[in-house]
GULO-24126 format. One record per residue (C-alpha): residue in one letter; x, y, z. Coordinates in steps of 0.1 Angstrom, whole numbers, padded with zeros to 4 digits, always signed. Layout:
GULO-24126
AXYZ...
***
This chain:
GULO-24126
X-0026+0087-0220X-0034+0100-0186X-0049+0076-0158X-0061+0097-0132X-0073+0130-0149X-0101+0135-0124X-0108+0117-0091X-0139+0102-0105X-0118+0083-0131X-0104+0058-0106X-0131+0047-0084X-0127+0019-0055X-0158+0006-0033X-0144-0020-0005X-0165-0051-0004X-0173-0069+0027X-0202-0085+0047X-0197-0067+0077X-0233-0062+0090X-0239-0036+0118X-0253-0057+0147X-0257-0035+0180X-0231-0030+0200X-0207+0001+0214X-0187+0005+0180X-0203+0032+0155X-0199+0021+0121X-0197+0044+0092X-0191+0043+0053X-0160+0067+0043X-0163+0085+0012X-0134+0107+0004X-0114+0119-0027X-0081+0137-0026X-0070+0122+0007X-0053+0093+0022X-0071+0073+0048X-0046+0081+0078X-0054+0119+0070X-0089+0114+0071X-0090+0097+0103X-0070+0122+0118X-0089+0148+0110X-0117+0130+0125X-0102+0124+0157X-0095+0164+0160X-0130+0170+0149X-0149+0149+0173X-0118+0151+0201X-0117+0113+0202X-0085+0092+0204X-0069+0079+0171X-0069+0047+0191X-0106+0046+0190X-0111+0041+0150X-0104+0012+0130X-0106+0006+0095X-0102-0025+0073X-0072-0009+0047X-0058+0022+0033X-0075+0033+0000X-0056+0058-0027X-0057+0091-0019X-0059+0101-0057X-0090+0082-0062X-0125+0082-0051X-0133+0055-0026X-0156+0042-0008X-0148+0019+0027X-0160+0010+0061X-0149+0025+0095X-0157+0020+0130X-0150+0042+0162X-0155+0026+0194X-0181+0050+0216X-0183+0071+0181X-0211+0098+0176X-0243+0089+0161X-0240+0110+0132X-0227+0118+0099X-0194+0141+0092X-0190+0159+0064X-0160+0181+0052X-0144+0194+0018X-0129+0161+0005X-0147+0135+0025X-0181+0122+0040X-0186+0098+0070X-0220+0084+0068X-0233+0068+0099X-0247+0035+0096X-0257+0018+0128X-0239+0000+0159X-0214-0030+0156X-0203-0053+0181X-0168-0054+0176X-0143-0029+0152X-0140-0033+0116X-0109-0051+0108X-0088-0064+0079X-0101-0097+0077X-0139-0083+0072X-0130-0072+0036X-0137-0097+0008X-0125-0077-0020X-0126-0041-0037X-0144-0035-0069X-0128-0009-0093X-0140+0012-0122X-0112+0032-0138X-0112+0051-0165X-0079+0056-0189X-0081+0087-0210X-0062+0102-0241X-0061+0070-0262X-0059+0064-0297X-0068+0034-0316X-0032+0015-0313X-0038+0020-0275X-0067+0007-0274X-0057-0025-0296X-0030-0029-0272X-0052-0028-0241X-0079-0052-0256X-0054-0077-0267X-0041-0076-0230X-0071-0075-0213X-0079-0112-0233X-0045-0123-0218X-0054-0112-0182X-0086-0127-0183X-0070-0159-0193X-0036-0159-0173X-0041-0138-0144X-0013-0112-0133X+0015-0114-0107X-0001-0103-0076X+0027-0076-0068X+0024-0053-0045X+0022-0018-0061X+0041+0015-0058X+0017+0027-0033X+0030+0005-0010X+0063+0019-0011X+0054+0057-0003X+0076+0057+0028X+0110+0053+0008X+0128+0084+0004X+0155+0098-0021X+0182+0073-0006X+0161+0042-0016X+0163+0027+0019X+0141+0009+0041X+0136+0021+0076X+0126-0015+0085X+0157-0029+0072X+0175-0004+0092X+0151-0016+0122X+0161-0053+0116X+0200-0045+0114X+0196-0025+0149X+0208+0008+0133X+0180+0029+0149X+0199+0060+0143X+0201+0056+0106X+0162+0044+0108X+0153+0076+0124X+0174+0096+0098X+0155+0080+0071X+0120+0087+0087X+0126+0123+0095X+0150+0137+0070X+0154+0113+0037X+0138+0137+0014X+0106+0123-0003X+0089+0133-0034X+0057+0125-0023X+0056+0146+0008X+0034+0175+0012X+0051+0209+0014X+0048+0211+0047X+0063+0175+0053X+0088+0185+0030X+0100+0219+0049X+0101+0197+0080X+0123+0173+0068X+0147+0200+0055X+0148+0214+0087X+0156+0182+0104X+0186+0170+0081X+0199+0209+0085X+0196+0209+0121X+0203+0169+0129X+0216+0167+0164X+0202+0202+0176X+0170+0185+0191X+0154+0210+0211X+0158+0239+0182X+0139+0211+0157X+0116+0207+0186X+0109+0243+0185X+0107+0249+0149X+0085+0219+0142X+0055+0232+0158X+0028+0215+0145X+0049+0186+0125X+0038+0150+0140X+0077+0146+0143X+0079+0173+0169X+0077+0145+0198X+0105+0126+0185X+0124+0159+0185X+0113+0165+0223X+0122+0128+0231X+0157+0134+0214X+0162+0168+0235X+0154+0150+0265X+0178+0116+0261X+0199+0126+0235X+0213+0097+0215X+0186+0072+0224X+0174+0067+0189X+0160+0032+0197X+0137+0051+0222X+0129+0076+0198X+0117+0051+0170X+0086+0043+0194X+0076+0075+0196X+0066+0075+0160X+0030+0065+0155X+0021+0031+0155X+0004+0030+0122X+0030+0049+0107X+0055+0022+0121X+0035-0006+0104X+0035+0012+0069X+0074+0011+0074X+0074-0026+0082X+0050-0034+0053X+0073-0017+0029X+0104-0039+0032X+0083-0068+0036X+0062-0061+0006X+0094-0056-0014X+0112-0089-0006X+0078-0105-0015X+0079-0089-0046X+0117-0102-0049X+0105-0138-0046X+0076-0132-0069X+0100-0123-0094X+0123-0150-0089X+0096-0174-0095X+0083-0164-0126X+0121-0160-0140X+0125-0197-0126X+0093-0210-0139X+0088-0191-0174X+0110-0189-0206X+0126-0156-0213X+0099-0150-0246X+0071-0154-0219X+0077-0125-0201X+0078-0090-0201X+0095-0062-0178X+0071-0035-0164X+0080-0009-0138X+0066-0009-0105X+0079+0017-0082X+0118+0021-0085X+0120-0016-0099X+0112-0032-0132X+0098-0067-0127X+0085-0095-0151X+0052-0100-0161X+0035-0134-0179X+0033-0124-0214X+0018-0158-0226X+0017-0187-0205X+0005-0222-0218X-0021-0244-0199X+0011-0262-0176X+0027-0232-0166X-0007-0212-0158X-0019-0243-0139X+0016-0242-0118X+0018-0208-0110X-0017-0205-0103X-0010-0228-0072X+0018-0208-0059X+0014-0193-0025X+0045-0169-0013X+0048-0167+0025X+0050-0131+0037X+0085-0127+0047X+0092-0129+0084X+0114-0147+0109X+0081-0158+0128X+0068-0179+0098X+0088-0208+0099X+0097-0224+0068X+0098-0265+0059X+0125-0278+0033X+0110-0274+0001X+0108-0253-0029X+0094-0226-0012X+0124-0222+0015X+0149-0229-0015X+0131-0198-0033X+0132-0174-0001X+0165-0182+0008X+0182-0173-0027X+0163-0141-0026X+0171-0133+0008X+0209-0141+0000X+0211-0117-0025X+0196-0093-0001X+0224-0101+0021X+0196-0103+0052X+0189-0141+0060X+0153-0152+0070X+0161-0155+0109X+0167-0117+0106X+0135-0108+0094X+0121-0095+0130X+0116-0064+0148X+0130-0065+0183X+0125-0030+0186X+0100-0008+0187X+0075-0032+0206X+0043-0037+0191X+0060-0032+0155X+0065-0063+0137X+0062-0085+0103X+0030-0096+0092X+0023-0135+0092X+0008-0153+0066X+0005-0156+0025X-0002-0143-0006X-0015-0160-0039X+0013-0155-0068X-0012-0148-0093X-0044-0127-0090X-0077-0130-0113X-0098-0103-0120X-0133-0113-0115X-0162-0100-0138X-0136-0081-0161X-0151-0058-0184X-0141-0030-0207X-0160-0005-0228X-0151+0023-0253X-0163+0056-0258X-0153+0091-0270X-0130+0111-0244X-0150+0140-0234X-0117+0159-0222X-0095+0152-0250X-0113+0157-0283X-0108+0135-0311X-0091+0108-0287X-0106+0078-0268X-0113+0067-0234X-0112+0031-0220X-0133+0022-0191X-0126-0007-0170X-0147-0022-0142X-0136-0056-0123X-0133-0072-0087X-0100-0079-0071X-0094-0098-0037X-0085-0081-0007X-0047-0067-0009X-0043-0070-0048X-0036-0038-0068X-0056-0025-0094X-0024-0001-0109X-0006-0035-0116X-0035-0043-0143X-0036-0009-0154X+0003-0009-0160X+0002-0041-0178X-0024-0031-0207X-0001-0006-0226X+0031-0031-0227X+0038-0050-0258
***
């Protein structure tokens, strides 16, 4: 079975009620494949010679998929930009930048290939259960791309005030998701850790060159070096650790409220997390009411079941709720808010056909909508687990 043999096999269209209404912000629809959203935005900033801070988007789309999303550029060019793997189509002008709150959801069309009859039957049964029970609203492995070979979270080191460790994880920890040039840069930093002037000279076009230059001038000031990292990158590091903790809370909730025979374990990145396999009406109604807070010290928890759950999970992590804050770098923080424990796909539809890429095998086409921030890959992973 192959999930993404072609970019078109995984299509995502951002849903929003955002409408250009005139103003200083140029509005575009970005269509891309084979690139992550941050890479495209960097390319646009270079091509049009604008500051990265002028560009706003609501979310980051999978680099392996064919995706469409809104972006705005303050005082951006009123024209379309097209390059090899993306197209930025000008749509008009808006009075404010596009933000994550403008996203109402995402529409997916996913083709799963190289399936046999048993695969198809398991998928059909799973789709019936998903339509009835929903799915755990876990953050999927795309959220954790910043975690390297060590398995450590950069933002955890920030919470603990270990800024040198945080910088080592950010710059030197081997990461299987890296592009070849980033892999080489990490190797260079590992081999010459502390020789910052040499690193600065050798890194050249690497985004980490500025960090090396800062440390060459201020040896040992790893706290200050953290702030040299790009703000959007720091936010990804914070989101990864927060999402991991939220996933642990949801996993604990499911294990507490479901019998063992009602759960099946599914791999999410480095971890194995429980998914409901068969819920009765009472369990389904109970779980559907739960909303779990995004772990952050600035979110106050009232005494009750949610706080008890959070305290149990954080105690196992050895990091109490009150320490989930980033004193530094400035302007980097854990998000506030909460998230539904379950997600229920809307308009879930499946179609079966012959797989034109694998003669004699079948392809399954899934179409559905998900709320903002929910992961379609969580659904696809559940399909073939007994």
